[in-house]
C-alpha positions in Angstrom: 68.4 43.1 20.7 71.1 43.5 23.3 74.7 44.0 22.3 76.7 40.8 21.8 80.4 40.6 21.7 82.3 39.8 18.5 83.4 36.5 20.1 79.8 35.5 20.7 78.9 36.6 17.1 81.8 34.5 15.7 80.7 31.5 17.7 77.1 31.8 16.5 78.4 31.8 12.9 80.6 28.8 13.6 77.6 26.8 15.0 75.5 27.6 12.0 78.3 26.6 9.7 78.5 23.3 11.5 74.7 22.9 11.2 74.8 23.6 7.5 75.9 20.0 6.7 72.9 17.6 6.4 75.0 14.7 7.7 75.9 16.5 10.9 72.2 17.5 11.5 71.1 13.9 11.0 73.7 12.7 13.5 72.6 15.3 16.1 68.9 14.4 15.6 69.8 10.7 15.9 71.7 11.3 19.1 68.9 13.3 20.5 67.1 10.0 21.2 69.9 8.1 22.7 73.7 7.7 22.6 75.1 5.5 19.9 78.4 4.3 18.5 79.9 5.0 15.1 78.6 1.8 13.5 75.1 2.4 14.8 75.1 6.0 13.5 76.6 4.8 10.2 73.8 2.2 9.7 71.1 4.6 10.7 72.0 7.5 8.4 73.5 5.5 5.5 77.1 6.9 5.6 80.4 5.1 5.7 81.9 4.8 9.2 84.9 6.9 8.1 82.5 9.7 7.0 80.6 9.5 10.3 83.8 9.6 12.3 84.9 12.7 10.4 81.5 14.4 11.1 81.7 13.4 14.7 85.2 14.9 15.0 83.8 18.3 13.8 80.8 18.1 16.1 83.1 17.1 19.0 85.4 20.1 18.3 82.5 22.4 18.7 81.3 20.6 21.9 78.1 19.6 20.3 78.7 15.9 21.0 80.7 14.1 23.7 81.9 10.6 23.9 81.8 8.0 26.6 83.5 4.6 26.7 81.3 1.5 27.2 83.7 -1.4 27.4 85.5 -1.4 24.0 82.8 0.7 22.4 82.8 4.5 22.2 79.3 5.9 22.4 78.5 9.5 21.3 75.8 11.7 22.9 74.6 15.3 22.6 77.1 17.5 24.4 74.9 20.5 25.0 71.1 20.6 25.3 71.1 24.1 23.7 71.8 22.5 20.3 68.7 20.4 20.7 66.6 23.6 21.3 68.2 25.2 18.3 67.4 22.2 16.1 63.8 22.0 17.4 63.3 25.7 16.6 64.8 25.2 13.2 62.6 22.2 12.4 59.5 24.1 13.5 60.4 27.1 11.4 61.2 24.9 8.3 58.0 23.0 8.7 56.1 26.2 9.0 57.7 27.5 5.8 57.0 24.2 4.1 53.3 24.3 5.1 53.0 27.9 3.8 54.7 26.7 0.5 57.1 29.6 0.9 59.7 27.9 -1.3 57.3 26.9 -4.1 58.4 28.4 -7.5 56.5 31.5 -8.3 54.6 31.5 -11.6 56.5 33.4 -14.2 55.1 36.5 -15.6 55.4 35.0 -19.1 52.7 32.5 -18.2 50.4 35.0 -16.6 
C-alpha cells in the first residue's frame, strides 16, 4: 500500500471513531435515502431530538452531513458520497462475516 501522511492516517482514525457509534451510523444510513430534519430522524431511529441533534453536530463537524434550510425547517443530508461507499463496504463485509458465522461462539474444549 502506498505511503500515506500522518494527517491522512489521523483523519482515517477520526472517521472510524465517528462511525463507531450506532446512532450516527443509523443517521447516515437514513440520510442516504433522502434529506430529513431532526424530528424525522428522531422518529425514524427512536432517539430523543436532543440526542439526534448532538449526533448531527458531530457528523457535521467531520463534514459527513450538511444542512440546508427549507423555510423554517433545517434538513440534513449526506455531506460526502465517500462515506456512503465506506458504509456500503462495511455492511457487505459485516453481512459476509454474519453469513460465515465468524462471530459464533466456538465450542469449548471442555465439551469436546
